[in-house]
Every structure is written in C-alpha cells, then in structure tokens.
Backbone of each chain as ProteinMPNN parsed JSONL, in Angstrom:
{"seq_chain_A": "MRLRLTLEPLNVADVLATVTGPDAGAVDLFIGSVRDAARGRRVLRLEYEAYEPMALEQFALYASEAGERWPGVRVAIHHRLGACAAGEPTVVVAAGAAHRAQAFAACRHVVERLKADAPIWKREIYDDGSHWVGQGS", "coords_chain_A": {"N_chain_A": [[-13.87, 9.734, -9.723], [-13.353, 8.411, -6.558], [-11.459, 6.783, -5.27], [-8.298, 5.894, -6.188], [-5.577, 4.595, -8.061], [-2.844, 5.613, -9.922], [-0.815, 6.076, -12.835], [-0.583, 8.529, -13.83], [0.154, 12.086, -13.398], [-0.948, 13.52, -10.304], [-3.995, 15.27, -9.764], [-4.955, 17.76, -7.85], [-7.27, 19.348, -7.707], [-9.14, 17.773, -9.041], [-9.383, 15.65, -7.239], [-10.423, 16.951, -4.976], [-12.879, 17.738, -5.997], [-14.4, 15.45, -5.843], [-15.262, 15.212, -3.253], [-16.341, 17.547, -2.338], [-19.222, 19.72, -1.992], [-22.56, 21.068, -1.661], [-23.384, 20.339, 0.861], [-21.098, 20.053, 2.313], [-19.433, 21.688, 4.603], [-16.845, 21.845, 5.275], [-13.636, 20.961, 4.059], [-10.917, 18.855, 4.299], [-7.541, 18.482, 3.39], [-4.845, 16.427, 2.426], [-1.607, 16.324, 1.176], [0.913, 14.311, 0.032], [4.304, 14.392, -0.896], [7.258, 14.086, -3.004], [10.31, 14.275, -1.4], [13.467, 15.929, -1.809], [15.627, 14.89, -0.552], [16.907, 12.3, 1.511], [17.872, 10.612, 4.396], [20.364, 11.892, 4.316], [21.105, 11.741, 1.664], [20.854, 12.702, -1.793], [17.8, 12.568, -3.384], [16.767, 11.423, -6.449], [14.405, 10.566, -7.662], [11.297, 8.955, -6.741], [10.089, 5.614, -6.928], [7.085, 3.988, -7.234], [5.258, 1.054, -6.354], [2.46, -1.214, -6.252], [0.305, -3.633, -4.687], [-2.123, -3.906, -6.435], [-5.015, -4.609, -6.566], [-5.5, -5.215, -3.866], [-4.697, -2.871, -2.602], [-6.585, -1.015, -3.481], [-8.86, -2.123, -2.347], [-8.197, -1.801, 0.329], [-8.143, 1.011, 0.454], [-10.876, 1.472, 0.104], [-11.811, 0.332, 2.431], [-10.694, 2.061, 4.393], [-12.044, 4.41, 3.779], [-14.635, 3.597, 4.285], [-14.496, 3.065, 7.019], [-14.099, 5.684, 7.926], [-16.517, 6.802, 7.18], [-18.22, 5.463, 8.891], [-17.345, 6.205, 11.457], [-17.51, 8.968, 11.35], [-20.239, 10.016, 10.429], [-21.576, 10.825, 7.265], [-19.275, 11.899, 6.198], [-17.212, 12.321, 3.316], [-14.709, 10.658, 1.548], [-11.715, 10.816, -0.335], [-9.083, 9.19, -2.058], [-6.222, 9.382, -3.811], [-3.5, 7.871, -5.339], [-0.172, 7.785, -6.488], [1.453, 5.698, -8.916], [4.498, 4.237, -10.19], [7.181, 6.284, -11.525], [8.126, 9.161, -9.734], [9.042, 12.48, -9.561], [11.236, 14.651, -7.599], [9.434, 16.85, -5.532], [6.998, 16.306, -6.735], [3.526, 15.489, -6.199], [2.599, 12.55, -4.436], [0.575, 11.287, -3.134], [-2.811, 12.089, -2.569], [-5.158, 12.916, -0.228], [-8.455, 13.535, 0.584], [-11.032, 14.867, 2.636], [-14.393, 15.476, 3.02], [-16.826, 17.134, 4.919], [-19.669, 18.032, 6.982], [-18.809, 19.681, 9.031], [-15.726, 21.085, 10.385], [-14.327, 19.584, 12.369], [-14.876, 16.872, 11.926], [-13.978, 16.585, 9.31], [-11.182, 17.105, 9.545], [-10.512, 14.997, 11.307], [-11.265, 12.68, 9.913], [-9.693, 12.815, 7.598], [-7.107, 12.654, 8.664], [-7.262, 10.122, 9.883], [-7.516, 8.427, 7.644], [-5.112, 8.935, 6.26], [-3.196, 8.013, 8.125], [-3.906, 5.305, 8.328], [-3.436, 4.479, 5.718], [-0.68, 4.828, 5.506], [0.186, 2.968, 7.344], [-0.863, 0.474, 6.541], [-1.444, 0.133, 3.766], [-0.842, -1.8, 0.868], [1.597, -0.806, -0.615], [4.617, 0.263, -2.074], [7.645, 2.142, -1.949], [10.551, 3.086, -3.721], [13.574, 4.65, -3.242], [15.475, 6.505, -5.485], [18.789, 7.192, -6.068], [21.698, 9.011, -7.306], [23.632, 7.149, -7.29], [22.631, 4.627, -6.755], [19.931, 2.708, -5.177], [17.113, 2.261, -2.915], [14.838, 0.394, -1.086], [12.355, 1.843, 0.709], [11.936, 1.512, 4.176], [13.189, -0.815, 4.52], [15.299, -0.946, 6.201], [18.805, -0.167, 6.829]], "CA_chain_A": [[-13.586, 8.509, -8.977], [-12.772, 8.832, -5.287], [-10.339, 5.926, -4.875], [-7.594, 5.752, -7.448], [-4.135, 4.412, -8.242], [-2.643, 6.082, -11.287], [0.513, 6.415, -13.334], [-0.641, 9.932, -14.281], [0.328, 13.078, -12.333], [-2.17, 13.734, -9.542], [-4.644, 16.57, -9.925], [-5.586, 18.013, -6.557], [-8.63, 19.867, -7.927], [-9.999, 16.631, -9.373], [-9.642, 14.895, -6.007], [-11.326, 17.77, -4.158], [-14.212, 17.772, -6.604], [-15.151, 14.239, -5.508], [-15.731, 15.224, -1.862], [-17.009, 18.805, -2.013], [-20.65, 19.74, -2.292], [-23.243, 22.087, -0.848], [-23.542, 19.858, 2.231], [-19.789, 19.961, 2.96], [-18.958, 22.987, 5.079], [-15.406, 21.787, 5.49], [-12.875, 19.94, 3.359], [-9.517, 18.796, 4.719], [-6.741, 17.95, 2.294], [-3.454, 16.05, 2.687], [-0.817, 16.019, -0.015], [2.258, 13.804, 0.263], [5.082, 14.575, -2.123], [8.618, 13.56, -2.986], [11.349, 15.166, -0.918], [14.667, 15.755, -2.632], [16.735, 14.327, 0.237], [16.521, 11.334, 2.532], [19.033, 10.021, 5.057], [21.599, 12.558, 3.911], [21.427, 11.56, 0.241], [19.956, 13.403, -2.703], [16.873, 11.642, -4.043], [16.425, 11.87, -7.809], [12.985, 10.286, -7.828], [10.751, 7.767, -6.072], [9.319, 4.713, -7.789], [6.052, 3.338, -6.437], [4.504, -0.071, -6.883], [1.389, -1.601, -5.329], [-0.539, -4.819, -4.893], [-3.191, -2.967, -6.772], [-6.379, -4.944, -6.124], [-5.609, -5.12, -2.409], [-4.578, -1.459, -2.212], [-7.888, -0.365, -3.708], [-9.781, -2.617, -1.31], [-7.815, -1.132, 1.583], [-8.642, 2.391, 0.372], [-12.327, 1.425, 0.328], [-11.982, 0.042, 3.856], [-10.418, 3.27, 5.171], [-13.147, 5.342, 3.527], [-15.795, 3.039, 4.978], [-14.264, 3.323, 8.451], [-14.328, 7.108, 8.16], [-17.957, 7.02, 7.062], [-18.887, 4.927, 10.088], [-17.001, 6.985, 12.643], [-17.946, 10.343, 11.158], [-21.301, 9.854, 9.416], [-21.73, 11.889, 6.284], [-17.985, 12.266, 5.615], [-16.813, 11.735, 2.034], [-13.25, 10.525, 1.512], [-11.083, 10.464, -1.605], [-7.664, 8.809, -1.967], [-5.557, 9.155, -5.101], [-2.09, 7.554, -5.071], [0.619, 7.562, -7.689], [2.318, 4.547, -9.156], [5.543, 4.569, -11.148], [8.245, 7.225, -11.169], [7.694, 10.483, -9.294], [10.22, 13.333, -9.374], [11.238, 15.49, -6.401], [8.429, 17.905, -5.579], [5.698, 15.847, -7.252], [2.631, 14.821, -5.248], [2.525, 11.097, -4.554], [-0.731, 10.885, -2.62], [-3.73, 13.144, -2.158], [-6.311, 12.425, 0.538], [-9.369, 14.637, 0.891], [-12.225, 14.48, 3.392], [-15.398, 16.522, 3.068], [-17.815, 16.883, 5.976], [-20.455, 19.211, 7.296], [-18.04, 20.531, 9.94], [-14.285, 20.859, 10.269], [-13.782, 18.564, 13.28], [-15.002, 15.572, 11.26], [-13.111, 16.598, 8.123], [-9.801, 16.933, 10.033], [-10.33, 13.674, 11.912], [-11.378, 11.638, 8.876], [-8.518, 12.901, 6.725], [-5.974, 12.112, 9.429], [-7.468, 8.67, 10.035], [-7.235, 7.753, 6.373], [-3.675, 9.04, 5.971], [-2.443, 7.122, 9.028], [-4.2, 3.911, 7.929], [-2.751, 4.22, 4.454], [0.761, 4.709, 5.746], [0.448, 1.752, 8.118], [-1.4, -0.797, 6.037], [-1.716, -0.015, 2.329], [0.225, -2.567, 0.224], [2.244, 0.085, -1.58], [6.042, 0.352, -1.74], [8.401, 3.122, -2.712], [11.985, 2.909, -3.805], [14.288, 5.908, -3.469], [16.525, 6.386, -6.499], [19.861, 8.174, -5.931], [22.498, 8.912, -8.531], [24.565, 6.018, -7.206], [21.991, 3.426, -6.213], [18.529, 2.829, -4.808], [16.83, 1.664, -1.614], [13.419, 0.241, -0.769], [12.087, 2.507, 1.971], [11.395, 0.619, 5.201], [13.926, -2.066, 4.512], [16.493, -0.839, 7.034], [19.9, 0.574, 6.179]], "C_chain_A": [[-12.862, 8.884, -7.695], [-11.512, 8.05, -4.943], [-9.576, 5.543, -6.131], [-6.11, 5.488, -7.251], [-3.864, 4.807, -9.684], [-1.17, 6.321, -11.597], [0.588, 7.886, -13.757], [-0.352, 10.883, -13.121], [-1.005, 13.347, -11.627], [-2.684, 15.151, -9.75], [-5.454, 16.846, -8.667], [-7.025, 18.502, -6.728], [-9.604, 18.737, -8.247], [-10.357, 15.839, -8.118], [-10.648, 15.651, -5.141], [-12.75, 17.72, -4.686], [-15.041, 16.548, -6.228], [-15.701, 14.266, -4.085], [-16.422, 16.534, -1.474], [-18.482, 18.716, -2.397], [-21.309, 20.734, -1.366], [-23.465, 21.646, 0.592], [-22.216, 19.811, 2.989], [-19.321, 21.36, 3.327], [-17.459, 23.027, 5.235], [-14.808, 20.684, 4.64], [-11.45, 19.997, 3.882], [-8.735, 18.027, 3.669], [-5.336, 17.608, 2.781], [-2.802, 15.755, 1.357], [0.541, 15.517, 0.435], [3.043, 13.985, -1.018], [6.53, 14.146, -1.91], [9.567, 14.62, -2.453], [12.632, 14.904, -1.689], [15.842, 15.191, -1.858], [16.178, 13.357, 1.256], [17.786, 10.699, 3.081], [20.342, 10.589, 4.532], [21.958, 12.403, 2.448], [20.414, 12.294, -0.621], [19.104, 12.366, -3.44], [16.515, 12.203, -5.412], [14.931, 11.697, -8.057], [12.607, 9.137, -6.908], [10.064, 6.916, -7.128], [8.372, 3.924, -6.901], [5.503, 2.112, -7.155], [3.461, -0.456, -5.829], [0.857, -2.981, -5.678], [-1.906, -4.196, -5.174], [-4.585, -3.381, -6.32], [-6.537, -4.809, -4.608], [-5.524, -3.663, -1.945], [-5.918, -0.746, -2.386], [-8.925, -0.844, -2.693], [-9.47, -1.982, 0.033], [-8.303, 0.318, 1.572], [-10.146, 2.42, 0.671], [-12.616, 1.16, 1.805], [-11.764, 1.297, 4.69], [-11.558, 4.276, 5.001], [-14.403, 4.891, 4.268], [-15.684, 3.258, 6.485], [-14.569, 4.778, 8.778], [-15.821, 7.413, 8.12], [-18.731, 6.517, 8.261], [-18.609, 5.783, 11.311], [-17.509, 8.41, 12.558], [-19.004, 10.34, 10.062], [-21.434, 11.069, 8.524], [-20.421, 12.319, 5.642], [-17.783, 11.578, 4.262], [-15.295, 11.787, 1.954], [-12.794, 10.184, 0.097], [-9.606, 10.174, -1.359], [-7.168, 8.572, -3.386], [-4.077, 8.967, -4.834], [-1.38, 7.271, -6.384], [1.238, 6.177, -7.697], [3.393, 5.004, -10.126], [6.485, 5.635, -10.614], [7.682, 8.598, -10.849], [8.935, 11.312, -8.976], [10.098, 14.145, -8.086], [10.235, 16.625, -6.569], [7.067, 17.459, -6.059], [4.838, 15.265, -6.159], [2.58, 13.318, -5.512], [1.204, 10.56, -4.031], [-1.52, 12.139, -2.26], [-4.902, 12.472, -1.448], [-7.177, 13.635, 0.856], [-10.571, 14.091, 1.654], [-13.151, 15.679, 3.451], [-16.455, 16.157, 4.09], [-18.604, 18.157, 6.209], [-19.63, 20.198, 8.12], [-16.572, 20.141, 9.987], [-13.754, 19.769, 11.185], [-13.792, 17.191, 12.608], [-14.096, 15.49, 10.03], [-11.656, 16.373, 8.532], [-9.581, 15.494, 10.487], [-10.344, 12.575, 10.852], [-10.152, 11.64, 7.977], [-7.315, 12.282, 7.421], [-6.062, 10.595, 9.561], [-7.048, 7.934, 8.758], [-5.737, 7.791, 6.052], [-2.877, 8.064, 6.842], [-2.68, 5.655, 8.673], [-3.452, 3.555, 6.652], [-1.269, 3.982, 4.69], [1.1, 3.432, 6.509], [0.17, 0.473, 7.333], [-1.614, -0.923, 4.53], [-0.562, -0.765, 1.666], [0.798, -1.795, -0.964], [3.684, 0.233, -1.118], [6.708, 1.421, -2.567], [9.894, 2.821, -2.605], [12.588, 4.277, -4.071], [15.387, 5.647, -4.494], [17.512, 7.532, -6.299], [20.693, 8.13, -7.205], [23.455, 7.734, -8.482], [23.923, 4.786, -6.574], [20.528, 3.661, -5.893], [18.279, 2.046, -3.527], [15.326, 1.56, -1.439], [13.197, 0.828, 0.614], [11.467, 1.504, 2.942], [12.192, -0.65, 5.376], [15.163, -2.01, 5.404], [17.625, -0.203, 6.247], [20.552, -0.23, 5.059]], "O_chain_A": [[-11.861, 9.6, -7.737], [-10.581, 8.617, -4.371], [-10.14, 4.936, -7.041], [-5.469, 6.083, -6.384], [-4.587, 4.378, -10.583], [-0.39, 6.716, -10.731], [1.669, 8.419, -14.008], [-0.589, 10.524, -11.968], [-2.056, 13.397, -12.267], [-1.911, 16.099, -9.892], [-6.504, 16.243, -8.446], [-7.905, 18.103, -5.964], [-10.745, 18.738, -7.785], [-11.498, 15.408, -7.954], [-11.605, 15.066, -4.634], [-13.708, 17.666, -3.916], [-16.269, 16.602, -6.289], [-16.529, 13.424, -3.737], [-17.02, 16.624, -0.402], [-18.92, 17.763, -3.041], [-20.701, 21.194, -0.399], [-23.71, 22.483, 1.461], [-22.211, 19.554, 4.193], [-18.869, 22.121, 2.471], [-16.861, 24.1, 5.318], [-15.386, 19.605, 4.509], [-10.84, 21.066, 3.908], [-9.22, 17.034, 3.126], [-4.705, 18.409, 3.472], [-3.351, 15.041, 0.518], [1.254, 16.223, 1.148], [2.518, 13.761, -2.109], [6.962, 13.88, -0.789], [9.63, 15.73, -2.981], [12.862, 13.793, -2.167], [16.93, 15.023, -2.41], [15.096, 13.572, 1.802], [18.667, 10.296, 2.322], [21.31, 9.856, 4.327], [23.009, 12.881, 2.02], [19.263, 12.482, -0.227], [19.621, 11.421, -4.034], [16.019, 13.325, -5.521], [14.277, 12.587, -8.602], [13.466, 8.44, -6.369], [9.525, 7.438, -8.104], [8.793, 3.275, -5.943], [5.307, 2.111, -8.37], [3.569, -0.073, -4.664], [0.952, -3.431, -6.819], [-2.719, -3.992, -4.273], [-5.288, -2.561, -5.731], [-7.57, -4.349, -4.122], [-6.207, -3.272, -0.998], [-6.328, 0.036, -1.529], [-9.764, -0.067, -2.237], [-10.382, -1.659, 0.794], [-8.822, 0.801, 2.578], [-10.624, 3.287, 1.402], [-13.566, 1.71, 2.36], [-12.549, 1.581, 5.594], [-11.981, 4.914, 5.964], [-15.141, 5.713, 4.813], [-16.667, 3.599, 7.143], [-15.217, 5.074, 9.782], [-16.326, 8.189, 8.931], [-19.773, 7.069, 8.613], [-19.508, 6.058, 12.107], [-17.896, 8.999, 13.567], [-18.705, 10.628, 8.904], [-21.405, 12.207, 8.993], [-20.438, 13.034, 4.639], [-18.135, 10.412, 4.085], [-14.674, 12.809, 2.246], [-13.412, 9.365, -0.583], [-8.961, 10.837, -0.546], [-7.641, 7.67, -4.076], [-3.455, 9.802, -4.177], [-1.917, 6.607, -7.271], [1.505, 5.574, -6.658], [3.24, 6.021, -10.802], [6.574, 5.857, -9.406], [6.863, 9.135, -11.596], [9.785, 10.879, -8.199], [9.004, 14.31, -7.546], [10.188, 17.278, -7.612], [6.074, 18.147, -5.824], [5.36, 14.603, -5.263], [2.525, 12.875, -6.659], [0.763, 9.488, -4.444], [-0.981, 13.108, -1.726], [-5.55, 11.579, -1.994], [-6.677, 14.649, 1.343], [-11.066, 13.002, 1.364], [-12.754, 16.763, 3.877], [-16.927, 15.021, 4.132], [-18.255, 19.223, 5.702], [-19.738, 21.41, 7.932], [-16.212, 19.007, 9.669], [-12.804, 19.08, 10.812], [-12.824, 16.438, 12.713], [-13.517, 14.441, 9.749], [-10.967, 15.545, 7.936], [-8.601, 14.852, 10.108], [-9.53, 11.653, 10.894], [-9.632, 10.579, 7.632], [-6.591, 11.479, 6.831], [-5.077, 9.88, 9.378], [-6.316, 6.945, 8.806], [-5.167, 6.788, 5.621], [-1.986, 7.372, 6.349], [-1.749, 4.851, 8.713], [-2.904, 2.461, 6.526], [-0.681, 3.049, 4.142], [2.185, 2.877, 6.337], [0.906, -0.505, 7.462], [-1.94, -2.013, 4.061], [0.595, -0.403, 1.879], [0.524, -2.088, -2.128], [3.951, 0.319, 0.08], [6.389, 1.599, -3.743], [10.408, 2.379, -1.578], [12.18, 4.981, -4.995], [16.137, 4.679, -4.376], [17.131, 8.701, -6.353], [20.434, 7.312, -8.088], [24.028, 7.354, -9.503], [24.606, 3.991, -5.928], [19.95, 4.676, -6.281], [19.124, 1.261, -3.098], [14.612, 2.545, -1.626], [13.788, 0.361, 1.589], [10.578, 0.739, 2.569], [11.915, -1.46, 6.261], [15.989, -2.922, 5.373], [17.423, 0.249, 5.12], [21.486, 0.252, 4.416]]}, "seq_chain_B": "MRVRILYFAVLRERAGVAEETLDLPPEATVADALELLGGRHPTLNALDASVRCAVDRAFVDASHPLADGVELALLPPMSGG", "coords_chain_B": {"N_chain_B": [[-2.885, -29.325, -2.503], [-3.006, -26.335, -4.494], [-1.48, -23.212, -4.464], [-1.303, -19.708, -5.328], [1.47, -17.663, -5.411], [2.403, -14.401, -4.628], [4.85, -11.928, -5.079], [6.32, -8.885, -3.853], [8.046, -5.796, -4.362], [11.08, -5.618, -2.578], [11.084, -8.325, -1.972], [10.27, -9.532, -4.335], [12.483, -8.966, -5.857], [14.385, -10.516, -4.536], [13.314, -13.088, -4.852], [13.313, -13.304, -7.559], [11.206, -13.575, -9.242], [7.874, -12.423, -9.998], [5.579, -13.811, -9.458], [4.459, -17.136, -8.619], [3.591, -20.66, -8.534], [2.652, -22.874, -5.857], [2.698, -26.085, -4.55], [1.006, -27.764, -1.996], [0.454, -29.773, 1.003], [-2.852, -30.803, 2.172], [-3.571, -29.631, 4.727], [-2.009, -27.418, 5.078], [-0.461, -24.412, 6.33], [0.004, -20.818, 6.24], [2.537, -20.413, 7.343], [3.781, -22.86, 6.748], [3.899, -22.67, 3.977], [5.642, -20.464, 3.718], [7.973, -21.515, 4.716], [8.579, -23.508, 2.828], [8.926, -21.894, 0.572], [11.16, -20.468, 1.328], [13.047, -22.449, 1.127], [13.076, -22.79, -1.601], [13.909, -20.33, -2.526], [16.721, -19.138, -1.499], [17.594, -16.608, -0.492], [15.364, -15.301, 0.263], [14.195, -14.802, 2.82], [11.647, -14.852, 4.014], [10.47, -15.456, 6.391], [11.073, -13.506, 8.127], [10.164, -11.209, 10.67], [9.209, -8.798, 9.779], [7.871, -9.172, 7.435], [4.687, -9.185, 6.072], [1.679, -11.074, 5.488], [-0.855, -11.775, 3.055], [-3.88, -13.337, 2.305], [-5.828, -13.933, -0.418], [-6.145, -11.155, -0.54], [-6.545, -10.281, 2.063], [-5.208, -9.404, 5.2], [-3.35, -11.791, 7.008], [-2.222, -13.963, 9.682], [0.654, -16.091, 10.369], [-0.316, -18.552, 11.071], [-2.556, -19.018, 9.654], [-4.772, -21.071, 7.807], [-4.336, -22.504, 4.547], [-5.949, -22.799, 1.318], [-7.023, -24.615, -1.583], [-6.252, -22.946, -4.557], [-6.122, -20.322, -3.554], [-4.692, -17.001, -3.232], [-1.638, -16.105, -2.125], [0.019, -13.48, -0.813], [3.172, -12.022, -0.358], [4.278, -9.528, 1.655], [6.566, -7.101, 1.966], [7.983, -4.636, 4.313], [5.847, -1.843, 4.255], [5.434, 1.212, 2.41], [3.734, 3.245, 1.56], [2.118, 6.335, 0.561]], "CA_chain_B": [[-3.558, -28.137, -3.039], [-2.082, -25.428, -5.192], [-1.729, -21.788, -4.206], [-0.559, -18.762, -6.15], [2.305, -16.814, -4.549], [2.741, -13.107, -5.221], [5.937, -11.215, -4.407], [6.356, -7.461, -4.15], [9.18, -4.946, -3.965], [12.369, -6.273, -2.347], [10.908, -9.781, -1.999], [10.266, -9.912, -5.738], [13.886, -8.938, -6.311], [15.091, -11.678, -3.982], [12.784, -14.328, -5.435], [13.606, -13.303, -8.99], [9.951, -13.675, -9.983], [6.755, -11.685, -9.387], [4.603, -14.771, -8.967], [4.694, -18.535, -8.928], [2.634, -21.527, -7.837], [3.215, -23.736, -4.82], [1.841, -27.22, -4.189], [1.088, -27.983, -0.552], [-0.492, -30.754, 1.534], [-4.178, -30.204, 2.421], [-3.735, -28.894, 5.988], [-0.886, -26.486, 5.193], [-0.71, -23.036, 6.756], [0.889, -19.8, 5.664], [3.898, -20.698, 7.835], [4.304, -23.985, 5.961], [4.227, -22.145, 2.646], [6.826, -19.605, 3.813], [9.138, -22.382, 4.887], [8.879, -24.122, 1.529], [9.429, -20.854, -0.328], [12.531, -20.183, 1.766], [13.894, -23.487, 0.558], [13.142, -22.576, -3.045], [14.622, -19.065, -2.76], [17.535, -19.068, -0.28], [17.796, -15.262, 0.067], [14.052, -14.654, 0.383], [14.012, -14.334, 4.21], [10.211, -14.569, 4.144], [10.008, -15.686, 7.759], [11.385, -12.318, 8.915], [8.959, -10.665, 11.31], [8.726, -7.595, 9.1], [7.069, -9.539, 6.265], [3.285, -9.492, 6.344], [1.082, -11.907, 4.456], [-2.273, -11.598, 2.765], [-4.506, -14.404, 1.523], [-6.954, -13.324, -1.153], [-6.146, -9.703, -0.285], [-6.822, -9.953, 3.462], [-4.064, -9.685, 6.067], [-3.459, -12.986, 7.847], [-0.961, -14.322, 10.339], [1.315, -17.276, 9.816], [-1.051, -19.77, 11.407], [-3.762, -19.073, 8.816], [-4.786, -22.218, 6.897], [-4.469, -22.214, 3.125], [-6.915, -23.633, 0.597], [-6.69, -24.724, -2.997], [-6.625, -21.829, -5.418], [-6.015, -18.976, -2.98], [-3.561, -16.173, -3.606], [-0.869, -15.726, -0.942], [0.927, -12.389, -1.153], [4.204, -11.731, 0.642], [4.347, -8.081, 1.648], [7.643, -6.541, 2.802], [7.543, -3.399, 4.987], [5.157, -1.006, 3.29], [5.876, 2.612, 2.443], [2.846, 4.062, 0.748], [1.828, 7.675, 1.061]], "C_chain_B": [[-2.509, -27.209, -3.646], [-2.467, -23.996, -4.859], [-0.847, -20.948, -5.113], [0.171, -17.811, -5.204], [2.616, -15.525, -5.293], [3.841, -12.464, -4.386], [5.897, -9.749, -4.797], [7.682, -6.868, -3.703], [10.442, -5.798, -3.739], [12.24, -7.801, -2.377], [10.861, -10.296, -3.433], [11.676, -9.939, -6.283], [14.63, -10.168, -5.797], [14.616, -12.984, -4.598], [13.145, -14.449, -6.91], [12.378, -13.454, -9.865], [8.883, -12.853, -9.259], [5.691, -12.632, -8.848], [4.984, -16.182, -9.377], [3.627, -19.354, -8.219], [3.382, -22.421, -6.856], [2.214, -24.837, -4.513], [2.088, -27.569, -2.733], [0.153, -29.11, -0.135], [-1.764, -30.057, 2.028], [-4.289, -29.341, 3.679], [-2.701, -27.776, 6.137], [-1.347, -25.089, 5.591], [0.21, -22.088, 5.997], [2.336, -20.071, 6.084], [4.541, -21.831, 7.054], [4.728, -23.503, 4.576], [5.508, -21.311, 2.692], [8.096, -20.428, 3.962], [9.553, -23.013, 3.569], [9.475, -23.094, 0.572], [10.853, -20.464, 0.046], [13.513, -21.218, 1.25], [14.11, -23.287, -0.932], [13.979, -21.337, -3.373], [15.453, -18.758, -1.519], [17.689, -17.669, 0.313], [16.474, -14.565, 0.388], [13.823, -14.066, 1.777], [12.549, -13.996, 4.498], [9.699, -14.762, 5.556], [10.372, -14.521, 8.678], [10.096, -11.691, 9.427], [8.389, -9.456, 10.581], [7.886, -7.908, 7.862], [5.645, -9.853, 6.706], [2.736, -10.314, 5.185], [-0.382, -11.559, 4.268], [-2.737, -12.798, 1.948], [-5.771, -13.835, 0.906], [-7.225, -11.909, -0.658], [-6.591, -9.319, 1.122], [-5.596, -10.305, 4.288], [-4.352, -10.924, 6.911], [-2.158, -13.172, 8.607], [-0.511, -15.698, 9.873], [0.556, -18.572, 10.094], [-2.277, -19.981, 10.518], [-3.707, -20.273, 7.872], [-4.96, -21.768, 5.446], [-5.503, -23.148, 2.507], [-6.543, -23.634, -0.874], [-7.167, -23.488, -3.753], [-6.495, -20.439, -4.822], [-4.729, -18.304, -3.452], [-2.887, -15.726, -2.311], [0.147, -14.681, -1.364], [1.892, -12.162, 0.002], [4.526, -10.247, 0.552], [5.488, -7.607, 2.546], [7.165, -5.239, 3.437], [7.038, -2.375, 3.981], [5.543, 0.458, 3.477], [5.029, 3.463, 1.513], [2.681, 5.444, 1.358], [2.967, 8.648, 0.857]], "O_chain_B": [[-1.317, -27.291, -3.353], [-3.633, -23.615, -4.96], [0.194, -21.392, -5.598], [-0.437, -17.226, -4.307], [3.041, -15.552, -6.449], [3.781, -12.451, -3.156], [5.501, -9.397, -5.908], [8.342, -7.372, -2.793], [10.823, -6.595, -4.596], [13.181, -8.494, -2.765], [11.361, -11.385, -3.714], [12.034, -10.816, -7.069], [15.406, -10.785, -6.527], [15.417, -13.886, -4.84], [13.268, -15.552, -7.444], [12.484, -13.461, -11.091], [8.98, -12.619, -8.054], [4.984, -12.302, -7.896], [5.722, -16.398, -10.338], [2.857, -18.831, -7.412], [4.575, -22.685, -7.007], [1.041, -24.573, -4.251], [3.233, -27.66, -2.29], [-0.829, -29.386, -0.824], [-1.751, -28.851, 2.274], [-5.062, -28.382, 3.677], [-2.54, -27.24, 7.234], [-2.444, -24.645, 5.25], [1.071, -22.506, 5.223], [3.251, -19.969, 5.267], [5.728, -21.765, 6.733], [5.784, -23.883, 4.07], [6.362, -21.433, 1.814], [9.146, -20.091, 3.415], [10.737, -23.048, 3.233], [10.422, -23.394, -0.155], [11.664, -20.163, -0.829], [14.67, -20.905, 0.968], [15.183, -23.574, -1.461], [14.676, -21.308, -4.387], [14.934, -18.17, -0.571], [17.898, -17.548, 1.52], [16.459, -13.385, 0.742], [13.311, -12.953, 1.901], [12.247, -12.989, 5.14], [8.614, -14.289, 5.893], [10.031, -14.531, 9.861], [9.083, -11.643, 8.73], [7.215, -9.126, 10.748], [7.256, -7.012, 7.299], [5.423, -10.676, 7.594], [3.244, -10.264, 4.065], [-1.058, -11.109, 5.193], [-2.061, -13.219, 1.01], [-6.656, -13.33, 1.597], [-8.365, -11.523, -0.397], [-6.972, -8.173, 1.361], [-5.007, -11.371, 4.109], [-5.446, -11.085, 7.453], [-1.124, -12.617, 8.237], [-1.191, -16.373, 9.1], [0.771, -19.576, 9.415], [-2.954, -21.004, 10.62], [-2.695, -20.476, 7.201], [-5.641, -20.782, 5.163], [-5.882, -24.158, 3.102], [-5.828, -22.75, -1.345], [-8.308, -23.047, -3.615], [-6.736, -19.456, -5.522], [-3.821, -18.94, -3.988], [-3.502, -15.042, -1.493], [1.032, -14.956, -2.174], [1.501, -12.116, 1.168], [4.986, -9.761, -0.481], [5.385, -7.704, 3.769], [6.063, -4.777, 3.139], [7.704, -2.075, 2.99], [5.928, 0.879, 4.568], [5.547, 4.298, 0.771], [3.052, 5.689, 2.506], [2.856, 9.815, 1.233]]}, "name": "protein", "num_of_chains": 2, "seq": "MRLRLTLEPLNVADVLATVTGPDAGAVDLFIGSVRDAARGRRVLRLEYEAYEPMALEQFALYASEAGERWPGVRVAIHHRLGACAAGEPTVVVAAGAAHRAQAFAACRHVVERLKADAPIWKREIYDDGSHWVGQGSMRVRILYFAVLRERAGVAEETLDLPPEATVADALELLGGRHPTLNALDASVRCAVDRAFVDASHPLADGVELALLPPMSGG"}
C-alpha cells in the first residue's frame, strides 16, 4: 500500500518496495524522525493524531500532483500515528522515477505539501509537560 | 440544518469533545458556525486566523456556505511530517 497512516513502526524497505521497479532508474527517499530536543527542552516522545480520512485524501492528492507534473513517477507516503520515541521515523516519503531529476523533485514536492497541508498534528511530550507543535510558545 | 463538527488537537482539548452537532439556519456559512461554537465553548478561539476549516474533507474559507449533513472540521496549525 503506497499511502498509509499506521500505529505500527514504519518499515522503510516496505515503503521503497511500493515505488521501485525495473522502470525506475532512480528512487528518492525522505525520512522524518523524532528529535530528542526542541526549543531547548528534552523531548521524551512525540504523539501524532490525524483527521484520518482527510489526511489519506490529501496524500492521494499530493501523489496525483506528482504524477501530473512528473509523468511516470510513483509516490509512497507512510505516516505514523500515536506515540513515537526519540529517533523513531515518523514519516517516510519515497518517489520512484525513470530519472533522478523527477525523483528528487517529486519527493520534495510531496514532503513540502504534507508539511503545509496534511491534517496531522504532533504533540511534544517533555518530562514536565507537553506542547502542541505550531501552537506558539 | 444540522452539521457535524469535528475538533482536533488543541481545539479538541479546548472544546472538551472530539465532535458534536450544530443546528444552523439555512443560509449559514462557516463563519456563522464558528461564531456559534465560540459561544458554546468560550476558550475555543476558533476565529483565530491560524485555524483552518474543512467541509467534507476539503479546505474552505470562512465564507463557505454550509449544507445539511456536512462535516465541518476545525483544524489548528498542522504539524505533520
């Protein structure tokens, strides 16, 4: 499955397998993961939630956009939900294309669209509190 | 008409519920709904410019008309990825 929201740990090889193939000379891969510090505080974990039906529709839209701009590109997006510990991958985006220029461009496009518009939220958990990212100080 | 309201993340915490229904007059817009919800939940701050709205999973602006049975989601600043 190319487009996925999951409570399970992400498997990068599984994501890659959905976009590789004998016609794909290039695959570009983005992995986002949990950093152990943010704004000077130690982050124990992130907790993700999503408006799931809309998030999956948005993922399909980004993949469709990539397919229109770079014909033949295959895009996969797997995103975690729930608790993710420091160091764990939270999102994997892969783009497979005949040539690297299209793979790089499509992967970047999808990542930027996801970060701007996907209805997904993360909360940083510290040992003395928590904070919804994007909500200001 | 009756619409279904969905809250996420910090807005869900402020509203105290994940979803609820709202009855509105026939010509009501998203802005009208947000105003009514602000009255129902005093700390919601749904009219803040950083809150985006979606009707039946499509982004809309505040002037968008509502219809009976649609789902209006209030989306605080997003942080996916």
